[in-house]
C-alpha positions as CSV (number, residue, x, y, z in Angstrom):
1,M,25.9,5.4,66.6
2,V,28.4,3.1,67.9
3,A,31.4,4.5,70.0
4,A,34.8,3.6,68.9
5,G,35.8,0.4,70.0
6,H,32.4,-0.8,70.8
7,R,30.5,-3.4,69.2
8,R,26.8,-3.2,68.6
9,S,26.7,-6.6,70.9
10,H,27.8,-4.4,73.8
11,L,25.2,-1.7,73.1
12,R,22.1,-3.6,74.3
13,P,23.4,-4.9,77.8
14,A,24.7,-1.3,78.5
15,Q,21.6,0.0,77.6
16,G,19.8,-2.3,79.9
17,A,22.2,-1.5,82.5
18,T,21.6,2.0,82.1
19,S,17.9,1.9,82.2
20,E,17.8,-0.7,85.3
21,T,20.4,1.5,87.3
22,R,18.7,4.9,86.9
23,P,15.3,4.8,88.2
24,S,15.5,3.1,91.5
25,Q,19.2,3.4,92.7
26,L,19.9,6.7,91.6
27,R,16.5,8.6,92.0
28,K,17.6,9.7,95.5
29,H,21.1,10.4,95.1
30,P,22.9,13.3,93.0
31,C,24.1,10.8,90.3
32,K,24.7,11.0,86.6
33,V,24.7,8.2,84.2
34,Y,26.9,8.1,81.0
35,Q,27.0,5.7,78.2
36,S,29.8,4.6,76.0
37,D,30.4,8.0,74.5
38,M,32.2,9.3,77.7
39,R,35.8,8.7,78.1
40,A,37.4,8.3,81.5
41,K,40.9,8.9,82.8
42,V,42.4,6.8,85.2
43,S,44.7,9.4,86.4
44,P,47.3,7.5,88.5
45,T,48.2,5.4,85.4
46,G,47.4,7.6,82.5
47,L,44.8,5.1,81.1
48,Y,42.2,6.7,78.8
49,T,39.3,4.5,78.1
50,Y,35.7,4.4,76.8
51,L,33.4,2.5,79.3
52,D,30.3,0.9,78.4
53,V,28.2,2.6,81.4
54,T,29.6,5.0,83.8
55,V,27.9,6.5,87.0
56,V,29.0,9.7,88.8
57,C,27.7,10.4,92.2
58,G,28.3,13.9,93.4
59,E,30.0,16.6,90.9
60,A,31.4,15.3,87.9
61,R,35.1,16.2,87.3
62,F,36.5,16.6,84.0
63,E,40.2,16.8,82.4
64,D,39.5,20.0,80.8
65,E,36.8,22.3,79.4
66,Q,35.9,19.7,76.6
67,V,33.9,17.7,79.2
68,D,34.6,14.5,77.4
69,T,37.0,12.9,79.7
70,L,35.8,11.9,83.4
71,L,38.1,11.8,86.0
72,N,35.8,10.5,88.9
73,P,33.7,7.5,88.2
74,T,31.8,6.1,91.0
75,V,30.7,2.9,89.4
76,I,32.0,1.4,86.1
77,V,30.1,-1.1,84.2
78,E,31.7,-3.4,81.6
79,V,29.8,-5.7,79.1
80,L,32.3,-8.7,78.9
81,S,32.8,-10.3,75.3
82,P,35.1,-13.2,74.5
83,S,37.7,-10.7,73.3
84,T,37.4,-8.3,76.2
85,E,36.7,-10.6,79.3
86,S,40.1,-11.5,80.4
87,R,41.6,-7.7,79.9
88,D,38.3,-6.5,81.8
89,R,38.7,-9.0,84.7
90,G,42.2,-8.7,84.9
91,W,44.6,-5.6,83.6
92,K,41.6,-3.1,83.4
93,F,40.4,-4.0,86.9
94,E,43.9,-3.5,88.2
95,Q,43.8,0.0,86.6
96,Y,40.5,1.0,87.7
97,R,41.3,-0.1,91.4
98,K,43.6,3.0,91.7
99,L,40.6,5.4,91.3
100,E,39.8,6.8,94.6
101,S,36.3,7.6,93.4
102,L,35.5,4.0,92.5
103,M,32.9,2.3,94.6
104,E,31.8,-0.7,92.4
105,Y,33.0,-2.2,89.3
106,V,30.1,-4.1,87.5
107,L,30.7,-6.9,84.7
108,I,28.0,-8.2,82.6
109,A,28.3,-11.3,80.8
110,Q,26.6,-11.6,77.4
């Protein structure tokens, strides 16, 4: 299943990022990896967005009891495509930088 707004071409790099990240870097930390079906909210700006891969270290905080909108991503991974690269590198990065929880923003070129 492809999440709304995600192309199949994004899935393979995102799945690769998930499998590469989980075993070694996260094994010793209380972190959880979410794929593109998890929505995130950048509370300071009001942006709601579906991320390709999201990592939360520590306790995940959600907007409500639906548990479908994450408020505190630690790592955000975006798979770039020609149609999204400029926005991901510019406007979206400016939005994400306002998240106090964000430690890393990773861009993957296809």
